[in-house]
Backbone of each chain as nested JSON, in Angstrom:
{
  "chains": [
    {"id": "A", "residues": [
      {"number": 1, "name": "UNK", "atoms": {"N": [-28.076, 35.495, 8.416], "CA": [-28.306, 35.744, 9.88], "C": [-27.985, 34.434, 10.064]}},
      {"number": 2, "name": "UNK", "atoms": {"N": [-27.348, 34.938, 11.671], "CA": [-26.18, 33.905, 12.171], "C": [-27.287, 33.222, 13.547]}},
      {"number": 3, "name": "UNK", "atoms": {"N": [-28.602, 33.945, 13.769], "CA": [-29.848, 33.168, 14.407], "C": [-30.236, 31.977, 13.361]}},
      {"number": 4, "name": "UNK", "atoms": {"N": [-30.802, 32.227, 12.523], "CA": [-31.243, 30.979, 11.252], "C": [-30.422, 30.16, 11.683]}},
      {"number": 5, "name": "UNK", "atoms": {"N": [-28.842, 29.923, 11.011], "CA": [-27.926, 29.158, 11.377], "C": [-27.684, 28.481, 12.14]}},
      {"number": 6, "name": "UNK", "atoms": {"N": [-28.057, 29.358, 13.541], "CA": [-27.703, 28.417, 14.899], "C": [-29.22, 27.501, 14.779]}},
      {"number": 7, "name": "UNK", "atoms": {"N": [-30.198, 28.253, 15.032], "CA": [-31.415, 27.359, 14.689], "C": [-31.438, 25.842, 14.179]}},
      {"number": 8, "name": "UNK", "atoms": {"N": [-31.02, 25.925, 12.739], "CA": [-31.092, 24.979, 11.695], "C": [-30.015, 24.065, 12.251]}},
      {"number": 9, "name": "UNK", "atoms": {"N": [-28.768, 24.408, 12.952], "CA": [-27.915, 23.547, 14.038], "C": [-28.598, 22.677, 14.78]}},
      {"number": 10, "name": "UNK", "atoms": {"N": [-29.137, 24.114, 15.863], "CA": [-29.84, 23.21, 16.794], "C": [-30.861, 21.937, 16.521]}},
      {"number": 11, "name": "UNK", "atoms": {"N": [-31.384, 22.184, 15.703], "CA": [-32.796, 21.411, 15.15], "C": [-31.966, 20.006, 14.824]}},
      {"number": 12, "name": "UNK", "atoms": {"N": [-30.658, 20.339, 13.612], "CA": [-30.081, 18.936, 13.532], "C": [-29.684, 17.803, 14.667]}},
      {"number": 13, "name": "UNK", "atoms": {"N": [-28.72, 19.031, 15.757], "CA": [-28.042, 18.386, 16.239], "C": [-29.033, 17.512, 17.299]}},
      {"number": 14, "name": "UNK", "atoms": {"N": [-30.269, 18.408, 17.716], "CA": [-31.299, 17.456, 18.108], "C": [-31.672, 16.489, 17.276]}},
      {"number": 15, "name": "UNK", "atoms": {"N": [-32.425, 16.388, 16.986], "CA": [-32.62, 15.186, 15.874], "C": [-32.22, 14.001, 15.974]}},
      {"number": 16, "name": "UNK", "atoms": {"N": [-30.417, 14.584, 15.392], "CA": [-29.592, 13.129, 15.367], "C": [-30.006, 12.457, 16.705]}},
      {"number": 17, "name": "UNK", "atoms": {"N": [-29.199, 13.428, 17.936], "CA": [-29.211, 12.6, 19.057], "C": [-30.457, 11.514, 19.636]}},
      {"number": 18, "name": "UNK", "atoms": {"N": [-31.742, 13.172, 18.856], "CA": [-32.971, 11.884, 19.341], "C": [-33.125, 10.648, 18.714]}},
      {"number": 19, "name": "UNK", "atoms": {"N": [-32.026, 10.487, 17.43], "CA": [-32.058, 9.22, 16.586], "C": [-31.958, 8.292, 17.162]}},
      {"number": 20, "name": "UNK", "atoms": {"N": [-30.335, 9.201, 17.805], "CA": [-29.396, 7.82, 18.119], "C": [-29.714, 7.276, 19.126]}},
      {"number": 21, "name": "UNK", "atoms": {"N": [-30.211, 7.954, 20.854], "CA": [-30.827, 7.006, 21.588], "C": [-32.047, 6.467, 21.146]}},
      {"number": 22, "name": "UNK", "atoms": {"N": [-33.034, 6.863, 20.136], "CA": [-34.451, 5.882, 20.314], "C": [-33.623, 4.854, 19.56]}},
      {"number": 23, "name": "UNK", "atoms": {"N": [-32.667, 4.343, 18.753], "CA": [-32.493, 3.391, 17.786], "C": [-31.644, 2.478, 18.925]}},
      {"number": 24, "name": "UNK", "atoms": {"N": [-30.467, 2.877, 20.171], "CA": [-29.73, 2.457, 20.883], "C": [-30.803, 1.917, 21.644]}},
      {"number": 25, "name": "UNK", "atoms": {"N": [-31.581, 2.437, 22.227], "CA": [-32.837, 1.631, 23.253], "C": [-33.138, 0.494, 22.362]}},
      {"number": 26, "name": "UNK", "atoms": {"N": [-33.751, 1.036, 20.997], "CA": [-34.441, -0.166, 20.612], "C": [-33.578, -1.152, 20.057]}},
      {"number": 27, "name": "UNK", "atoms": {"N": [-32.545, -1.098, 19.928], "CA": [-31.59, -2.415, 19.289], "C": [-30.763, -3.333, 20.565]}},
      {"number": 28, "name": "UNK", "atoms": {"N": [-30.476, -2.543, 22.0], "CA": [-29.84, -2.775, 23.015], "C": [-30.639, -2.982, 23.684]}},
      {"number": 29, "name": "UNK", "atoms": {"N": [-31.17, -2.503, 24.318], "CA": [-31.796, -2.344, 25.75], "C": [-33.382, -3.252, 25.93]}},
      {"number": 30, "name": "UNK", "atoms": {"N": [-33.887, -3.015, 24.394], "CA": [-34.9, -3.143, 24.647], "C": [-35.07, -5.407, 24.361]}},
      {"number": 31, "name": "UNK", "atoms": {"N": [-34.216, -5.461, 23.915], "CA": [-34.491, -7.309, 24.441], "C": [-34.511, -7.834, 25.46]}},
      {"number": 32, "name": "UNK", "atoms": {"N": [-33.613, -6.931, 26.235], "CA": [-33.105, -7.644, 27.655], "C": [-34.351, -7.22, 28.541]}},
      {"number": 33, "name": "UNK", "atoms": {"N": [-35.028, -6.229, 28.269], "CA": [-36.375, -5.726, 29.252], "C": [-37.506, -6.972, 28.746]}},
      {"number": 34, "name": "UNK", "atoms": {"N": [-38.019, -7.467, 30.097], "CA": [-39.585, -8.134, 29.959], "C": [-40.4, -7.693, 29.118]}},
      {"number": 35, "name": "UNK", "atoms": {"N": [-40.767, -8.907, 28.448], "CA": [-41.935, -8.62, 27.119], "C": [-43.188, -7.881, 28.002]}},
      {"number": 36, "name": "UNK", "atoms": {"N": [-43.679, -8.065, 28.759], "CA": [-44.822, -7.278, 29.616], "C": [-44.209, -6.161, 30.356]}},
      {"number": 37, "name": "UNK", "atoms": {"N": [-43.39, -5.405, 30.268], "CA": [-43.196, -4.219, 30.281], "C": [-44.503, -3.099, 29.802]}},
      {"number": 38, "name": "UNK", "atoms": {"N": [-44.381, -1.862, 30.637], "CA": [-45.03, -1.18, 29.679], "C": [-44.282, 0.131, 28.637]}},
      {"number": 39, "name": "UNK", "atoms": {"N": [-42.762, -0.24, 28.474], "CA": [-41.883, 0.468, 27.965], "C": [-42.348, 0.399, 26.51]}},
      {"number": 40, "name": "UNK", "atoms": {"N": [-42.776, -1.38, 26.598], "CA": [-42.77, -1.811, 24.846], "C": [-43.488, -0.872, 24.493]}},
      {"number": 41, "name": "UNK", "atoms": {"N": [-44.887, -0.409, 24.845], "CA": [-45.67, 0.091, 23.969], "C": [-45.018, 1.118, 23.229]}},
      {"number": 42, "name": "UNK", "atoms": {"N": [-44.082, 1.696, 23.814], "CA": [-43.626, 3.214, 22.78], "C": [-42.543, 2.709, 21.523]}},
      {"number": 43, "name": "UNK", "atoms": {"N": [-42.261, 1.588, 21.662], "CA": [-41.634, 1.321, 20.616], "C": [-42.296, 0.169, 19.5]}},
      {"number": 44, "name": "UNK", "atoms": {"N": [-41.954, 0.519, 18.37], "CA": [-42.388, -0.528, 17.852], "C": [-41.775, -2.071, 17.493]}},
      {"number": 45, "name": "UNK", "atoms": {"N": [-42.345, -2.961, 16.566], "CA": [-42.072, -4.331, 16.773], "C": [-40.438, -4.405, 16.588]}},
      {"number": 46, "name": "UNK", "atoms": {"N": [-39.84, -5.372, 16.848], "CA": [-38.2, -5.236, 16.308], "C": [-37.758, -5.426, 14.744]}},
      {"number": 47, "name": "UNK", "atoms": {"N": [-39.069, -5.88, 14.171], "CA": [-38.568, -6.395, 13.01], "C": [-37.946, -4.791, 12.281]}},
      {"number": 48, "name": "UNK", "atoms": {"N": [-39.365, -4.106, 12.295], "CA": [-38.663, -2.917, 11.948], "C": [-37.468, -1.849, 12.242]}},
      {"number": 49, "name": "UNK", "atoms": {"N": [-37.27, -2.125, 13.356], "CA": [-35.873, -1.975, 13.586], "C": [-34.33, -1.861, 12.409]}},
      {"number": 50, "name": "UNK", "atoms": {"N": [-35.124, -3.065, 11.825], "CA": [-34.04, -3.719, 10.392], "C": [-34.695, -2.563, 9.336]}},
      {"number": 51, "name": "UNK", "atoms": {"N": [-35.64, -2.948, 9.032], "CA": [-36.282, -2.704, 8.149], "C": [-36.554, -0.904, 7.71]}},
      {"number": 52, "name": "UNK", "atoms": {"N": [-36.662, -0.295, 8.643], "CA": [-36.487, 1.428, 8.094], "C": [-34.99, 1.506, 8.162]}},
      {"number": 53, "name": "UNK", "atoms": {"N": [-34.458, 1.624, 9.056], "CA": [-32.545, 2.122, 7.982], "C": [-32.825, 1.675, 6.558]}},
      {"number": 54, "name": "UNK", "atoms": {"N": [-32.69, 0.094, 6.639], "CA": [-32.567, -0.685, 5.355], "C": [-33.428, 0.096, 4.213]}},
      {"number": 55, "name": "UNK", "atoms": {"N": [-34.295, 0.171, 4.182], "CA": [-35.613, 1.104, 3.32], "C": [-35.032, 2.797, 3.022]}},
      {"number": 56, "name": "UNK", "atoms": {"N": [-34.378, 2.976, 4.144], "CA": [-34.164, 4.598, 4.207], "C": [-32.62, 4.338, 3.444]}},
      {"number": 57, "name": "UNK", "atoms": {"N": [-31.699, 3.551, 3.053], "CA": [-30.337, 3.631, 2.852], "C": [-30.633, 3.136, 1.348]}},
      {"number": 58, "name": "UNK", "atoms": {"N": [-31.634, 2.399, 0.915], "CA": [-31.689, 2.43, -0.316], "C": [-32.66, 3.492, -0.972]}},
      {"number": 59, "name": "UNK", "atoms": {"N": [-33.83, 3.883, -0.044], "CA": [-34.061, 5.213, -1.174], "C": [-32.709, 6.599, -1.409]}},
      {"number": 60, "name": "UNK", "atoms": {"N": [-31.972, 6.538, -0.363], "CA": [-30.631, 7.123, -0.216], "C": [-30.142, 7.264, -1.864]}},
      {"number": 61, "name": "UNK", "atoms": {"N": [-29.646, 5.831, -1.638], "CA": [-28.904, 5.312, -2.598], "C": [-28.811, 5.837, -4.151]}},
      {"number": 62, "name": "UNK", "atoms": {"N": [-30.945, 5.284, -3.991], "CA": [-31.059, 5.343, -5.684], "C": [-31.617, 6.471, -5.628]}},
      {"number": 63, "name": "UNK", "atoms": {"N": [-31.803, 7.767, -5.099], "CA": [-32.039, 8.862, -4.972], "C": [-30.618, 9.482, -6.115]}},
      {"number": 64, "name": "UNK", "atoms": {"N": [-29.648, 8.929, -5.343], "CA": [-28.374, 9.748, -5.292], "C": [-27.375, 9.216, -6.914]}},
      {"number": 65, "name": "UNK", "atoms": {"N": [-28.224, 7.764, -7.232], "CA": [-28.001, 7.386, -8.444], "C": [-29.043, 7.81, -9.276]}},
      {"number": 66, "name": "UNK", "atoms": {"N": [-30.178, 8.383, -9.213], "CA": [-31.019, 9.387, -10.103], "C": [-30.297, 10.801, -10.45]}},
      {"number": 67, "name": "UNK", "atoms": {"N": [-30.005, 10.921, -9.571], "CA": [-29.299, 12.354, -9.481], "C": [-27.977, 12.348, -10.455]}},
      {"number": 68, "name": "UNK", "atoms": {"N": [-27.3, 11.124, -10.261], "CA": [-26.088, 11.525, -11.052], "C": [-26.07, 11.435, -12.136]}},
      {"number": 69, "name": "UNK", "atoms": {"N": [-27.001, 10.153, -12.987], "CA": [-28.034, 9.692, -13.823], "C": [-28.436, 11.316, -14.715]}},
      {"number": 70, "name": "UNK", "atoms": {"N": [-29.01, 11.765, -14.063], "CA": [-29.529, 13.678, -14.341], "C": [-27.889, 14.284, -15.171]}},
      {"number": 71, "name": "UNK", "atoms": {"N": [-28.062, 14.915, -14.017], "CA": [-26.192, 15.265, -14.505], "C": [-25.574, 14.763, -15.489]}},
      {"number": 72, "name": "UNK", "atoms": {"N": [-25.338, 13.041, -15.634], "CA": [-24.247, 12.962, -16.622], "C": [-25.484, 13.379, -17.879]}},
      {"number": 73, "name": "UNK", "atoms": {"N": [-26.68, 12.614, -18.059], "CA": [-27.806, 12.946, -19.196], "C": [-27.603, 14.418, -19.311]}},
      {"number": 74, "name": "UNK", "atoms": {"N": [-27.518, 15.454, -18.653], "CA": [-27.437, 16.94, -18.802], "C": [-26.29, 17.228, -20.03]}},
      {"number": 75, "name": "UNK", "atoms": {"N": [-25.093, 16.513, -18.946], "CA": [-23.975, 17.171, -19.943], "C": [-23.744, 16.393, -20.91]}},
      {"number": 76, "name": "UNK", "atoms": {"N": [-24.567, 14.953, -21.406], "CA": [-23.939, 14.634, -22.338], "C": [-24.717, 15.282, -23.51]}},
      {"number": 77, "name": "UNK", "atoms": {"N": [-25.818, 15.791, -23.298], "CA": [-26.574, 16.733, -24.18], "C": [-26.483, 17.616, -24.792]}},
      {"number": 78, "name": "UNK", "atoms": {"N": [-25.347, 18.663, -23.594], "CA": [-25.211, 20.164, -24.124], "C": [-23.88, 19.701, -24.878]}},
      {"number": 79, "name": "UNK", "atoms": {"N": [-22.937, 18.843, -24.682], "CA": [-21.511, 18.214, -25.956], "C": [-22.305, 18.103, -26.901]}},
      {"number": 80, "name": "UNK", "atoms": {"N": [-23.565, 16.999, -27.043], "CA": [-23.709, 16.569, -28.242], "C": [-24.566, 17.835, -29.623]}}
    ]},
    {"id": "B", "residues": [
      {"number": 1, "name": "UNK", "atoms": {"N": [-5.418, 5.101, -5.824], "CA": [-5.538, 3.962, -5.483], "C": [-5.666, 3.819, -4.425]}},
      {"number": 2, "name": "UNK", "atoms": {"N": [-4.608, 3.908, -3.819], "CA": [-4.16, 3.597, -2.4], "C": [-5.188, 3.767, -1.245]}},
      {"number": 3, "name": "UNK", "atoms": {"N": [-6.32, 4.792, -1.238], "CA": [-6.917, 5.282, -0.099], "C": [-8.135, 4.005, -0.421]}},
      {"number": 4, "name": "UNK", "atoms": {"N": [-8.316, 3.795, -1.644], "CA": [-9.552, 2.826, -1.917], "C": [-9.114, 1.379, -1.15]}},
      {"number": 5, "name": "UNK", "atoms": {"N": [-7.63, 1.521, -1.492], "CA": [-7.112, 0.212, -0.94], "C": [-7.305, 0.14, 0.549]}},
      {"number": 6, "name": "UNK", "atoms": {"N": [-6.63, 1.424, 1.64], "CA": [-7.092, 1.693, 2.532], "C": [-8.763, 1.152, 3.319]}},
      {"number": 7, "name": "UNK", "atoms": {"N": [-9.44, 1.733, 2.857], "CA": [-10.731, 1.551, 3.211], "C": [-11.524, 0.241, 3.101]}},
      {"number": 8, "name": "UNK", "atoms": {"N": [-10.912, -0.408, 1.682], "CA": [-11.064, -2.079, 1.63], "C": [-10.941, -2.965, 2.656]}},
      {"number": 9, "name": "UNK", "atoms": {"N": [-9.166, -2.72, 3.167], "CA": [-8.228, -3.243, 3.74], "C": [-9.291, -2.941, 5.009]}},
      {"number": 10, "name": "UNK", "atoms": {"N": [-10.047, -1.883, 5.235], "CA": [-10.369, -1.82, 6.851], "C": [-12.351, -2.393, 6.948]}},
      {"number": 11, "name": "UNK", "atoms": {"N": [-12.499, -2.887, 5.413], "CA": [-13.917, -3.134, 5.902], "C": [-13.679, -4.707, 5.651]}},
      {"number": 12, "name": "UNK", "atoms": {"N": [-12.436, -5.532, 5.27], "CA": [-12.696, -6.335, 5.546], "C": [-11.962, -6.764, 7.196]}},
      {"number": 13, "name": "UNK", "atoms": {"N": [-11.614, -5.904, 7.61], "CA": [-11.091, -6.617, 9.061], "C": [-12.29, -6.395, 10.127]}},
      {"number": 14, "name": "UNK", "atoms": {"N": [-13.067, -5.315, 9.759], "CA": [-14.406, -5.299, 10.282], "C": [-15.133, -6.56, 10.033]}},
      {"number": 15, "name": "UNK", "atoms": {"N": [-15.268, -6.974, 8.704], "CA": [-16.375, -8.044, 8.62], "C": [-15.669, -9.159, 9.473]}},
      {"number": 16, "name": "UNK", "atoms": {"N": [-14.412, -9.259, 9.652], "CA": [-13.68, -10.637, 10.014], "C": [-14.662, -10.659, 11.677]}},
      {"number": 17, "name": "UNK", "atoms": {"N": [-13.81, -9.343, 12.032], "CA": [-14.387, -9.157, 13.497], "C": [-15.528, -9.722, 13.947]}},
      {"number": 18, "name": "UNK", "atoms": {"N": [-16.76, -9.334, 12.668], "CA": [-18.019, -9.128, 12.984], "C": [-18.4, -11.117, 13.011]}},
      {"number": 19, "name": "UNK", "atoms": {"N": [-17.802, -11.622, 11.84], "CA": [-17.651, -13.012, 12.011], "C": [-17.258, -13.859, 12.918]}},
      {"number": 20, "name": "UNK", "atoms": {"N": [-16.037, -13.325, 13.636], "CA": [-15.618, -13.777, 14.386], "C": [-16.616, -13.84, 15.956]}},
      {"number": 21, "name": "UNK", "atoms": {"N": [-16.99, -12.455, 15.81], "CA": [-18.5, -12.288, 16.874], "C": [-19.475, -13.28, 17.39]}},
      {"number": 22, "name": "UNK", "atoms": {"N": [-19.854, -13.48, 15.656], "CA": [-20.767, -14.825, 15.537], "C": [-20.256, -15.696, 15.852]}},
      {"number": 23, "name": "UNK", "atoms": {"N": [-19.553, -16.135, 15.508], "CA": [-19.141, -17.511, 15.935], "C": [-18.701, -18.026, 17.582]}},
      {"number": 24, "name": "UNK", "atoms": {"N": [-17.753, -17.327, 17.814], "CA": [-17.88, -16.996, 19.685], "C": [-18.8, -16.847, 20.052]}},
      {"number": 25, "name": "UNK", "atoms": {"N": [-19.845, -15.994, 20.238], "CA": [-21.247, -15.874, 20.862], "C": [-20.691, -15.53, 22.102]}},
      {"number": 26, "name": "UNK", "atoms": {"N": [-20.16, -14.498, 22.476], "CA": [-19.823, -13.729, 23.271], "C": [-21.054, -12.667, 24.255]}},
      {"number": 27, "name": "UNK", "atoms": {"N": [-21.436, -12.719, 23.038], "CA": [-22.954, -11.294, 22.882], "C": [-24.014, -12.428, 22.294]}},
      {"number": 28, "name": "UNK", "atoms": {"N": [-25.315, -12.063, 22.786], "CA": [-26.4, -13.068, 22.443], "C": [-26.062, -12.844, 20.751]}},
      {"number": 29, "name": "UNK", "atoms": {"N": [-26.503, -14.008, 19.745], "CA": [-26.572, -14.221, 18.645], "C": [-27.465, -13.074, 17.89]}},
      {"number": 30, "name": "UNK", "atoms": {"N": [-28.904, -12.725, 18.655], "CA": [-29.429, -11.982, 18.194], "C": [-29.057, -10.444, 17.84]}},
      {"number": 31, "name": "UNK", "atoms": {"N": [-27.882, -9.997, 19.116], "CA": [-27.571, -9.017, 18.915], "C": [-26.668, -8.533, 17.975]}},
      {"number": 32, "name": "UNK", "atoms": {"N": [-25.617, -9.864, 17.934], "CA": [-24.516, -9.561, 16.997], "C": [-24.764, -9.401, 15.805]}},
      {"number": 33, "name": "UNK", "atoms": {"N": [-26.161, -10.27, 15.197], "CA": [-26.706, -9.999, 13.652], "C": [-26.987, -8.261, 13.846]}},
      {"number": 34, "name": "UNK", "atoms": {"N": [-27.486, -7.732, 14.728], "CA": [-28.076, -6.015, 14.356], "C": [-26.862, -4.868, 14.901]}},
      {"number": 35, "name": "UNK", "atoms": {"N": [-25.224, -5.867, 14.905], "CA": [-24.41, -4.635, 14.908], "C": [-23.907, -3.89, 13.807]}},
      {"number": 36, "name": "UNK", "atoms": {"N": [-24.075, -4.563, 12.355], "CA": [-23.351, -4.036, 11.449], "C": [-24.49, -2.587, 11.045]}},
      {"number": 37, "name": "UNK", "atoms": {"N": [-26.061, -2.947, 11.322], "CA": [-26.567, -1.996, 10.906], "C": [-26.763, -0.597, 12.071]}},
      {"number": 38, "name": "UNK", "atoms": {"N": [-26.412, -0.986, 13.294], "CA": [-26.383, -0.095, 14.512], "C": [-25.318, 0.557, 13.832]}},
      {"number": 39, "name": "UNK", "atoms": {"N": [-24.24, 0.227, 13.707], "CA": [-22.812, 0.591, 13.212], "C": [-23.322, 1.757, 12.32]}},
      {"number": 40, "name": "UNK", "atoms": {"N": [-24.243, 1.44, 10.959], "CA": [-23.657, 2.759, 9.926], "C": [-25.072, 3.554, 10.402]}},
      {"number": 41, "name": "UNK", "atoms": {"N": [-26.125, 3.358, 11.286], "CA": [-27.14, 4.245, 11.6], "C": [-26.686, 5.657, 12.395]}},
      {"number": 42, "name": "UNK", "atoms": {"N": [-25.475, 4.617, 13.512], "CA": [-24.88, 5.292, 14.65], "C": [-23.657, 6.616, 13.659]}},
      {"number": 43, "name": "UNK", "atoms": {"N": [-23.422, 5.875, 12.907], "CA": [-22.452, 6.547, 12.017], "C": [-22.832, 7.516, 11.012]}},
      {"number": 44, "name": "UNK", "atoms": {"N": [-24.119, 7.771, 10.673], "CA": [-24.688, 8.575, 9.967], "C": [-25.269, 9.859, 10.892]}},
      {"number": 45, "name": "UNK", "atoms": {"N": [-25.745, 9.226, 12.298], "CA": [-26.252, 9.965, 13.604], "C": [-24.44, 11.216, 13.956]}},
      {"number": 46, "name": "UNK", "atoms": {"N": [-23.82, 10.205, 13.463], "CA": [-22.766, 11.384, 14.443], "C": [-22.443, 12.618, 13.227]}},
      {"number": 47, "name": "UNK", "atoms": {"N": [-22.284, 11.856, 11.927], "CA": [-22.23, 13.149, 10.791], "C": [-23.206, 14.158, 10.687]}},
      {"number": 48, "name": "UNK", "atoms": {"N": [-24.208, 13.865, 11.239], "CA": [-25.802, 14.906, 11.488], "C": [-25.439, 15.924, 12.321]}},
      {"number": 49, "name": "UNK", "atoms": {"N": [-24.588, 14.765, 13.847], "CA": [-24.037, 16.047, 14.897], "C": [-23.141, 16.592, 14.737]}},
      {"number": 50, "name": "UNK", "atoms": {"N": [-21.865, 16.252, 14.108], "CA": [-21.403, 17.143, 13.973], "C": [-21.569, 18.208, 12.713]}},
      {"number": 51, "name": "UNK", "atoms": {"N": [-22.376, 18.081, 11.992], "CA": [-22.695, 19.362, 11.252], "C": [-23.517, 20.226, 11.716]}},
      {"number": 52, "name": "UNK", "atoms": {"N": [-24.679, 19.816, 12.785], "CA": [-25.265, 20.826, 13.493], "C": [-24.575, 21.214, 14.803]}},
      {"number": 53, "name": "UNK", "atoms": {"N": [-23.687, 21.052, 14.69], "CA": [-22.526, 21.305, 16.144], "C": [-21.636, 22.103, 15.496]}},
      {"number": 54, "name": "UNK", "atoms": {"N": [-20.971, 22.158, 14.276], "CA": [-20.44, 23.036, 13.303], "C": [-21.522, 24.468, 13.229]}},
      {"number": 55, "name": "UNK", "atoms": {"N": [-22.275, 24.072, 12.372], "CA": [-23.44, 25.185, 12.086], "C": [-23.434, 25.899, 13.139]}},
      {"number": 56, "name": "UNK", "atoms": {"N": [-24.004, 25.748, 14.788], "CA": [-24.031, 26.127, 15.735], "C": [-22.834, 27.101, 16.105]}},
      {"number": 57, "name": "UNK", "atoms": {"N": [-21.598, 26.32, 16.16], "CA": [-20.518, 27.452, 16.166], "C": [-19.735, 28.265, 15.692]}},
      {"number": 58, "name": "UNK", "atoms": {"N": [-20.394, 28.224, 13.865], "CA": [-20.174, 28.911, 12.996], "C": [-19.49, 30.659, 13.222]}},
      {"number": 59, "name": "UNK", "atoms": {"N": [-18.574, 31.051, 13.281], "CA": [-18.019, 32.361, 13.783], "C": [-18.699, 33.205, 12.581]}},
      {"number": 60, "name": "UNK", "atoms": {"N": [-18.93, 34.612, 13.223], "CA": [-19.664, 34.945, 12.094], "C": [-18.694, 36.732, 11.403]}},
      {"number": 61, "name": "UNK", "atoms": {"N": [-18.034, 36.795, 12.42], "CA": [-17.039, 38.004, 12.28], "C": [-17.479, 38.985, 11.64]}},
      {"number": 62, "name": "UNK", "atoms": {"N": [-18.416, 39.505, 13.174], "CA": [-18.531, 41.069, 12.623], "C": [-18.111, 42.31, 11.859]}},
      {"number": 63, "name": "UNK", "atoms": {"N": [-16.545, 42.455, 12.783], "CA": [-15.717, 43.661, 12.437], "C": [-14.916, 43.066, 11.007]}},
      {"number": 64, "name": "UNK", "atoms": {"N": [-14.788, 41.732, 10.687], "CA": [-13.975, 41.805, 9.316], "C": [-14.97, 42.065, 8.081]}},
      {"number": 65, "name": "UNK", "atoms": {"N": [-16.243, 41.676, 8.742], "CA": [-17.549, 42.097, 7.74], "C": [-17.46, 43.709, 7.212]}},
      {"number": 66, "name": "UNK", "atoms": {"N": [-17.478, 44.299, 8.36], "CA": [-17.074, 46.03, 8.026], "C": [-15.775, 46.364, 7.307]}},
      {"number": 67, "name": "UNK", "atoms": {"N": [-15.114, 45.515, 7.623], "CA": [-13.698, 46.308, 7.24], "C": [-13.709, 45.683, 5.722]}},
      {"number": 68, "name": "UNK", "atoms": {"N": [-14.324, 45.161, 5.488], "CA": [-14.11, 44.028, 4.33], "C": [-15.122, 44.804, 2.694]}},
      {"number": 69, "name": "UNK", "atoms": {"N": [-16.155, 45.616, 3.71], "CA": [-17.308, 46.434, 3.019], "C": [-16.47, 47.432, 2.573]}},
      {"number": 70, "name": "UNK", "atoms": {"N": [-16.086, 48.12, 3.487], "CA": [-15.377, 49.392, 3.54], "C": [-13.822, 49.56, 2.392]}},
      {"number": 71, "name": "UNK", "atoms": {"N": [-13.395, 47.696, 2.27], "CA": [-12.12, 48.225, 1.328], "C": [-13.132, 47.742, -0.256]}},
      {"number": 72, "name": "UNK", "atoms": {"N": [-14.381, 46.93, -0.641], "CA": [-14.931, 46.92, -1.444], "C": [-15.202, 48.392, -1.816]}},
      {"number": 73, "name": "UNK", "atoms": {"N": [-15.691, 49.5, -1.286], "CA": [-16.238, 50.742, -1.301], "C": [-14.972, 51.407, -1.963]}},
      {"number": 74, "name": "UNK", "atoms": {"N": [-13.778, 51.335, -0.865], "CA": [-12.483, 51.936, -1.526], "C": [-12.202, 51.657, -2.494]}},
      {"number": 75, "name": "UNK", "atoms": {"N": [-11.858, 50.248, -3.123], "CA": [-11.283, 49.871, -4.316], "C": [-12.705, 50.381, -5.805]}},
      {"number": 76, "name": "UNK", "atoms": {"N": [-13.998, 50.159, -5.068], "CA": [-14.39, 50.664, -6.055], "C": [-13.977, 52.316, -6.45]}},
      {"number": 77, "name": "UNK", "atoms": {"N": [-14.281, 53.086, -5.281], "CA": [-13.776, 54.145, -6.187], "C": [-12.844, 54.592, -7.37]}},
      {"number": 78, "name": "UNK", "atoms": {"N": [-12.044, 53.54, -5.975], "CA": [-10.022, 53.72, -7.181], "C": [-10.26, 53.26, -8.587]}},
      {"number": 79, "name": "UNK", "atoms": {"N": [-10.969, 52.393, -8.803], "CA": [-11.272, 52.099, -10.364], "C": [-11.99, 52.951, -10.711]}},
      {"number": 80, "name": "UNK", "atoms": {"N": [-13.058, 53.44, -10.143], "CA": [-13.995, 54.604, -10.755], "C": [-13.012, 56.085, -11.336]}},
      {"number": 81, "name": "UNK", "atoms": {"N": [-12.267, 55.62, -10.947], "CA": [-11.694, 57.487, -10.798], "C": [-10.365, 56.77, -12.615]}},
      {"number": 82, "name": "UNK", "atoms": {"N": [-10.028, 55.603, -12.174], "CA": [-9.237, 54.874, -13.325], "C": [-9.608, 55.268, -14.353]}},
      {"number": 83, "name": "UNK", "atoms": {"N": [-11.48, 55.182, -14.498], "CA": [-12.232, 54.55, -15.306], "C": [-12.345, 53.559, -16.12]}},
      {"number": 84, "name": "UNK", "atoms": {"N": [-12.246, 52.522, -14.845], "CA": [-12.812, 51.389, -15.289], "C": [-14.44, 51.074, -14.587]}},
      {"number": 85, "name": "UNK", "atoms": {"N": [-14.883, 50.521, -15.376], "CA": [-16.286, 50.263, -15.349], "C": [-16.763, 49.354, -14.383]}},
      {"number": 86, "name": "UNK", "atoms": {"N": [-17.103, 49.639, -13.441], "CA": [-17.632, 48.457, -12.044], "C": [-18.683, 48.035, -11.819]}},
      {"number": 87, "name": "UNK", "atoms": {"N": [-19.679, 48.078, -13.123], "CA": [-20.768, 48.103, -12.843], "C": [-22.303, 48.537, -12.023]}},
      {"number": 88, "name": "UNK", "atoms": {"N": [-23.12, 47.846, -11.835], "CA": [-23.753, 47.895, -10.628], "C": [-23.687, 48.173, -9.187]}},
      {"number": 89, "name": "UNK", "atoms": {"N": [-24.133, 49.77, -8.433], "CA": [-23.511, 50.107, -7.538], "C": [-24.729, 49.567, -6.445]}}
    ]}
  ]
}
């Protein structure tokens, strides 16, 4: 049904746009703001801006490798 | 092989640009260190955005779907007349 497709598409665009704006704010704009501004309460400390993408990337890569290994093992078991 | 070489050369150019930016200190140094991660995250975001936009604008063509169903029914009738087993209905 196209309504479900549209809803999923809208959710995806919304998620991606929000992640992009939050991350841009975090990395580029926040270092120029004074450190006692109220806006700093809404953002995690700056170290997490590096930690979270790196952790997510590592998790993604390991999941990919696990999946590939799984598929390879399954195909080997079938031919053997 | 040529596509891999193209990608590798692109990577080399981008890393050379980044190291050049680091040395020249046009932007504050703390910003320059974060630039690669920022670009990777924004690239992932852009991919997700394109997928979402494509999903939203996907055309379903209801008239073509109806015509296709009619074609399928017609083909099934024809084959059944000729004696071919068309499976479950």
